[in-house]
N, C-alpha and C positions, 0 to 999 in steps of 0.2 A: 335428529330427528330427521334429518332427510340422509343419514346415511345408509349405507348398504348394510343394514344387522341382519342377520338370519332370524325371521319372525315364525311364529308358528302357522304353519300353511292351513289354510282355511279348506274343506272338502269344499265347497261351492265355485265352480267356474265362473268366469265375468260374466259370461252369457247369463249364469243362474241368478248373479248376484243383481244385473242389470233388471232382470225380470221382477223378482223379489221386490227391489226398490219401486218401481213401475208399480208392482201390482198394490203395495203396502205403505208408499212414502217415508219409509220407514231410514232415517239418516244412516243406521248402522249397517245397512247394506251398500249404501254408496260410499260411507266412509271406509271401510273397509276393502273395497272395488278399488278407491284412490291412493287407500295408502302403498297398495301392491306396488303404485307405480311413482311413490313421492319421491324415489332418488331419480327416477328419469327426468319427470317434470323440475325438479331442482336444476339437475343438469342442462336440461334444454336452456332454462331461464338465466341459468349463468353462461351460457355459452353465449347467449345474445345479449342480456345486460348487463355485464361483465363488474357485476356489485352484489356480493353475498348478502348482503340486507334488504336491496331490491329483490332479489331473486327468490328470498326466502319469503317478502311479502306477497309476491307474484304467487307464488305457490299455495297459499292461502286463499286468496282470491280467485286463482282458477277453480279450484273446490267449490266456493259459491256460485262461481259461472256454469258448471258443471251439473248442477244439480236440475236446474229446470232442463236444461239442453238433453239430459239423461232420459226425461220422461216425454219429451215432444221430438227427438231426433231418432230416427233409424241409427243403430250402433251396430255394425256387423264384426269389427274387430276391435275393441276397446283401445289397445295399445295405439294401433295405427290415427284412430281418431283422434284419441288425447294428444298423439304426438302435434297432429294438424291445431288442432284448437292452442294448443299452447305455444308452439310457433306462431300463429296469427297475433295471437295476444301479446305475444313479445315485442313483435313488428309495431303492433299499434300502439306500444308503450315509447318505442323507438322514436314513430314519429310524431308522438304528442311530443316529445322531448325535441325534436328537430323544430319543430313548428313554433315551439317557445324562445329559441334560438336564432328565428328566422331562416334556417335552413332546413328547406324541406327535402325529405329523402325520396329518392323515385322508386316506388313499391318495384317489386319482383312480376309485378302485372303490366308491366310496360307495355308488352306486346298488345294488350287489350285496347291501350290509348284510353284509360277508364279516368286517371287524373290529373288536373291540368298541370302547370307548372309555373303556377303564380305562387308571390310570396307575401299575398297579404293576409291580415289574419281572418278576413271572411274567406279567402279561398281558402285557408286552411282546414276551417270547419266545415267549409263543402267537400274538401277532400275525406275528411276524416266520416263525412257523414256517407260519402259515395262508396269509403270503405267498408263502412257498415252495411251497405246496400248489397254490396258483392257477397261479404262474408252469406249472409240472408241468401241472396241469388243462389249460392251454391246448393244450399242445401232444398232449392224450389226444382233444379233441373235434374235429369235422370240420374240415379246413382252411379250407375258408369261412366258417365259424362263425369260427374265430381270427382270421382276418382283418379279419374286419367288425369283432369285439370288439376287436381291437387297435388298427383304425384310429379306430373310434368314442370309444374311452374313454380310449385314451395318446397319440392324437395328436389327438383333440378335432376329426376331422371331422363334417359334419355328414350326413345320408343321401346328398342329392345328390353330394357330394365322393367319398362311396365307392364310390358308381354310375360315378361318372365314373374313380377312379383303377382300380375292378376289373373295370370292365363287367358288375355283376351287376345284373340288374333291380332297381328301386326295392322294389317289393313282397318278393324275395327277400332283399337288403340287412336291411331289418326281419325277415323271418324268421329269418335267421340270427342276428340280433343277440338275438334274444328265446330261439331255441332253445340259443343257443351261453352267453347268462346261466343258462338253466335246467340245459343240462348240465353248466357249472362249479359250478352249487351241487351237484348230485347227486355228482357228484366229489368235494368237498370233505367233504359230509355222509358219505360211503361212506370217505375215509379219514381221516375225523375219529374215527369210531368206535373206529379200530384200537387 
């Protein structure tokens, strides 16, 4: 199921399948789209989770997770969007594993000073809640900022690589990252006070 087998190629582009799924809610379109990248998702899951069965489970769970996300979020390049979603999902699983063992993982977002370094179960739940808020916050900030933050913090790209990948000017990249961090902090503070 997760091997790179040659499959009959559909005549629909990724964007067309997303449009069709949004218009009809027909799972066939979403399934065809996801099937194109199942090997990529499985590879990412295996890289992070280091277990074949857990990775296969994650592939199935991620399909269920993308269905509502595809309908509500703007997706410019499905493959990149799916990569980030998959990586975040795996990191969330790893964080959950670590919190059960009493050893919390410091997230890749440490520069944002979002998560505390306490080891109690209550703190772990708060950290997970903040991580979920952060993930939601990413889709509340302007798209250019989200793209640059994901490339910089999650994919560990340098400014120059982000410039090459996005076509944004170097100064714009730096500005998007700085403004994105500020907007994420504001979003988190606003939602933390509830």
